[in-house]
Wavefront OBJ file of the C-alpha trace (Angstrom):
o trace
v -31.148 -119.213 -48.734
v -32.620 -117.422 -51.635
v -30.431 -115.926 -54.672
v -32.075 -113.777 -57.482
v -35.466 -115.640 -56.908
v -34.013 -119.161 -56.867
v -33.618 -121.165 -53.595
v -30.067 -122.290 -52.784
v -29.716 -125.532 -51.041
v -26.217 -125.269 -49.868
v -22.787 -123.820 -50.901
v -19.675 -125.856 -50.703
v -16.277 -124.467 -51.265
v -13.202 -126.901 -51.043
v -9.819 -127.215 -52.890
v -9.634 -131.013 -51.395
v -10.426 -133.872 -54.081
v -12.025 -136.197 -51.464
v -14.343 -133.225 -49.995
v -15.367 -132.192 -53.555
v -16.157 -135.801 -54.424
v -18.317 -136.211 -51.112
v -20.248 -132.994 -51.775
v -20.811 -133.997 -55.483
v -22.281 -137.334 -54.387
v -24.364 -135.640 -51.722
v -26.189 -133.434 -53.860
v -26.303 -135.689 -56.916
v -28.485 -137.940 -54.607
v -30.413 -135.301 -52.958
v -33.774 -135.303 -54.457
v -34.493 -131.749 -53.384
v -31.684 -130.484 -55.771
v -32.260 -129.823 -59.201
v -29.477 -128.049 -60.940
v -25.892 -127.608 -59.650
v -23.512 -124.905 -60.117
v -19.731 -125.533 -60.130
v -17.254 -122.708 -59.694
v -14.056 -124.385 -58.904
v -12.409 -127.669 -58.939
v -10.289 -129.283 -56.324
v -6.512 -128.580 -56.666
v -5.030 -130.957 -54.310
v -5.707 -134.417 -52.656
v -6.294 -134.562 -48.873
v -2.490 -135.737 -48.422
v -1.494 -132.465 -50.436
v -0.875 -134.265 -53.615
v -1.754 -132.799 -57.156
v -5.175 -133.701 -58.764
v -4.785 -135.736 -62.046
v -7.032 -133.610 -64.237
v -8.008 -136.429 -66.692
v -9.087 -138.702 -63.932
v -10.959 -135.847 -62.194
v -12.913 -135.226 -65.147
v -13.688 -138.709 -65.937
v -14.822 -139.276 -62.354
v -16.876 -135.993 -62.456
v -18.669 -137.028 -65.742
v -19.340 -140.566 -64.429
v -20.893 -139.414 -61.302
v -23.201 -136.430 -62.423
v -26.941 -137.168 -63.185
v -28.230 -133.693 -62.896
v -27.742 -130.730 -65.015
v -24.754 -128.675 -63.831
v -23.358 -125.334 -65.113
v -19.952 -123.611 -64.547
v -17.968 -120.504 -65.704
v -14.999 -122.568 -67.209
v -15.183 -123.428 -70.936
v -12.452 -126.175 -70.056
v -14.826 -128.081 -68.082
v -17.877 -127.634 -70.608
v -15.358 -129.118 -73.166
v -14.804 -131.949 -70.754
v -18.315 -133.007 -70.486
v -20.152 -130.495 -67.903
v -23.550 -129.353 -69.551
v -22.994 -125.692 -69.900
v -21.227 -122.692 -68.794
v -21.038 -118.739 -68.989
v -17.522 -118.808 -69.451
v -15.134 -115.943 -69.081
v -12.981 -115.218 -72.218
v -9.705 -115.706 -70.800
v -7.779 -114.002 -73.758
v -9.982 -110.983 -73.142
v -9.396 -110.932 -69.493
v -5.773 -111.358 -70.072
v -5.864 -107.960 -72.134
v -7.845 -106.266 -69.393
v -5.316 -107.457 -66.572
v -2.418 -106.171 -68.945
v -4.195 -102.748 -69.210
v -4.457 -102.457 -65.631
v -0.921 -103.410 -65.271
v 0.298 -100.831 -67.727
v -1.809 -97.991 -65.588
v 0.302 -99.104 -62.478
v 3.392 -99.040 -64.340
v 3.015 -95.621 -65.466
v 2.404 -94.525 -62.096
v -1.259 -94.943 -61.056
v -2.021 -96.152 -57.856
v -3.605 -99.721 -57.717
v -6.097 -98.325 -55.357
v -7.264 -95.811 -57.654
v -8.004 -98.455 -60.512
v -11.654 -99.528 -60.527
v -12.506 -103.086 -60.534
v -13.981 -104.051 -64.208
v -16.486 -106.707 -65.234
v -14.816 -109.144 -67.675
v -15.209 -107.536 -71.289
v -16.450 -110.817 -72.833
v -18.650 -113.600 -71.733
v -19.366 -116.712 -73.763
v -22.278 -119.376 -73.474
v -20.869 -122.642 -74.054
v -22.752 -125.908 -74.077
v -22.198 -129.594 -74.407
v -24.511 -131.472 -76.661
v -23.447 -134.785 -75.977
v -23.870 -133.976 -72.163
v -27.266 -132.434 -72.875
v -28.368 -135.728 -74.506
v -27.064 -138.079 -71.743
v -28.947 -135.970 -69.304
v -32.219 -135.566 -71.415
v -31.961 -131.799 -71.316
v -33.180 -129.930 -74.387
v -30.954 -127.006 -75.021
v -33.436 -124.001 -76.160
v -32.847 -122.633 -79.898
v -32.306 -119.020 -78.146
v -29.206 -120.633 -76.248
v -28.036 -122.451 -79.332
v -28.176 -119.212 -81.416
v -26.429 -117.408 -78.591
v -23.749 -119.899 -77.911
v -20.101 -119.291 -78.598
v -19.330 -122.872 -78.930
v -21.347 -125.974 -78.943
v -19.081 -128.991 -77.863
v -20.464 -132.207 -79.593
v -18.428 -134.656 -77.375
v -15.945 -134.770 -74.453
v -12.859 -134.504 -76.595
v -13.000 -130.860 -77.640
v -15.000 -131.121 -81.066
v -17.434 -128.428 -81.563
v -19.780 -126.418 -83.894
v -19.905 -122.755 -83.968
l 1 2 3 4 5 6 7 8 9 10 11 12 13 14 15 16 17 18 19 20 21 22 23 24 25 26 27 28 29 30 31 32 33 34 35 36 37 38 39 40 41 42 43 44 45 46 47 48 49 50 51 52 53 54 55 56 57 58 59 60 61 62 63 64 65 66 67 68 69 70 71 72 73 74 75 76 77 78 79 80 81 82 83 84 85 86 87 88 89 90 91 92 93 94 95 96 97 98 99 100 101 102 103 104 105 106 107 108 109 110 111 112 113 114 115 116 117 118 119 120 121 122 123 124 125 126 127 128 129 130 131 132 133 134 135 136 137 138 139 140 141 142 143 144 145 146 147 148 149 150 151 152 153 154 155 156
């Protein structure tokens, strides 16, 4: 599958922790896979229990050997390499504005879908060093936040 000029090896979507871990291990060990993009994290175990986020991120970081990107700043803060993250505060304001239109009588079907107002480039310097990935100066200059560890410390 080709997406925007890049060959896409696979697409996996699961909310189940065990299936997520199996997919991570499969593609982390596949020599044909270079970069990995993650869009969501598992929300439940196979038995239906809640996922322990701290344990999940710890496992995820320990088992990642390839560069990976996401769209959640919290994941980059916790040790993912980089993200093009939606500004949740700005997104909340957009949702509020759309809600206000509906409350004033506009039909939801008539309200157009909007792109997020603000996207932030976030990177994790410690993870880049671990993966031996050089963050280009252009990205560093454009970054909203550069995390220096997995505990949330950053430079702007």
